N, C-alpha and C positions, 0 to 999 in steps of 0.2 A: 503494500499497499505506501509506501514512504517513495521506493523507487518510481510509481506511478505518479504521485502529487508531485515527485522534484521533477519529473519528463513532462508533466503537465506544465509546469511553470518553467518551463526554459531549461532546463538543465541540460548538458549534451552529453553527458555522463554520469557512471559510480565508478566508485574504487571500491573494491567487498577485498579482504579488511585491512583497514590499517590499523596498525599493530597497537595497541596499548601500554601507557607504561606500569610495568609490574614492579611492585617494591617486594620487599623481601625483609624480613628481620634477622640483625647481627644478635642473637637471642647471650651473644655472650655481655659485646657492649649495651644492650639494651636499645638501638635505635635501627632507625628506617638506614635498607641498602637501595641498592638500585641492583633489582633482580635480571636474568639473563635477561640480556637489551638484544639478542638477537634470535632469528625462529628456529625453528627446527621445520625436517621434512612434513612429521607430523602437523602441522600448522596449514599445513594444503587444504587436509579434510573439510573443515569447514568452509572455506571459500568453493571449493570445488560444488559442495550442496548447495549452495545459493547463488552460485554461478550458474548453472542447472536450470536453478527454478524460475530464476529472476530473468536468464536468457527466453526461456521459453514464454514466460508471458509477457513481454519488453519486447520484442526480437528487434523493433529498429530504438534500442537504448541499448549504448554501447557499456560494457559491465569490463572493467579492469580486475585482475583479480592478482590480489597482495597477501604477502606473507605464505610461507613454507616452499617457495618455487626455488630448490635448491641443484635441481639439475633437469638435462631437457626433455625427459620423463615426464616429469612435473607440468611444464611448461607445454605438452601435447595434451596432457588431461587437461589442463584448465582450457587450450583450445578447444578442444572436443565438448568440453562442458560448455561452451559458449561465449567463454572470453574475448574481449574484441582484443583487448591486452593484459600483458600481463607482467606484472613488477618484479624486480627482482632486488634485493639491497643486500639483506645479508650474507647471501652464497657468495658475494662482490668482496664484500670487507673480509669474510672468512678463507677465500680460499683466490681471491684477485682480480681483475681485471677480466685475463683472460676465458673464465670461467663463461662467462659470457658466448664468445666463439665457438666453446667445448657445448653448449646448451642449440646454440642455433645450429651447430653440424649436428647434432642429434636429432634435431625436429627436422631438417632438411633430408637427411639419409632417413626417419621412421617414415613421412611424405612418401617418399621415393619408393619406400621397400611396400607400400600398401597402394600404391599406385594412383597415387594422390596428384592432380596436376597445379592442384593450388589450395593456398591454407583455406577459400573460400571453399574449396570442395569436402571440406571435415569439418570446419568450424562450427560449433552445435550441433555435431551430429549423434553425441550423449546427452543433448541436456532432455527437461522433462518430456518435451512432447516427443522428443523421440523416440522415446523408452516407453511411451505407453504412459505418460502422467507423473504426476508428484507422488506416488502413493511410494514409492521403490524410493524416496528421501523421507520419509517420514519414519515418528517412533516407534511403529508397528514392526517395523523393520530390523531398527535393533533388537525388539524384545521377542523375534521370532528367531533370531540368530541364537542370541542366548538362552534362548528353552531350549534351543537344539542340542547344545554343550551341557545343559545339568542333566539330559539322558541318559 
């Protein structure tokens, strides 16, 4: 609903998700310190979920996925979910600027291996509309997964 309102009021797109400041507590000094400032690959999943949903509901509203993109495979996943752009920061700090070339090379190799002529040929191919609706992204899937593990 928020993205729909932003689009209706002239926003050119949206970024999912900016990283929040995450404080930690030093239990010896009894003071707040800065938590881990870098994302991890596990941070990708929330962005994938909402990108897949939002890109299907508002197909003409660009979505930039941010957070958890540490390699070319994550970049491909973001594009498949429907991202119009992918933001990378922590990986650059941790691996150096050459990581961008490695990511882009991986995207190009994957695209060629799957026979896609362009990024437009697969962008959004795995968004909610393309996979049958939002049910795949709802909590019931989480519950179904864990109920099968309890058997």
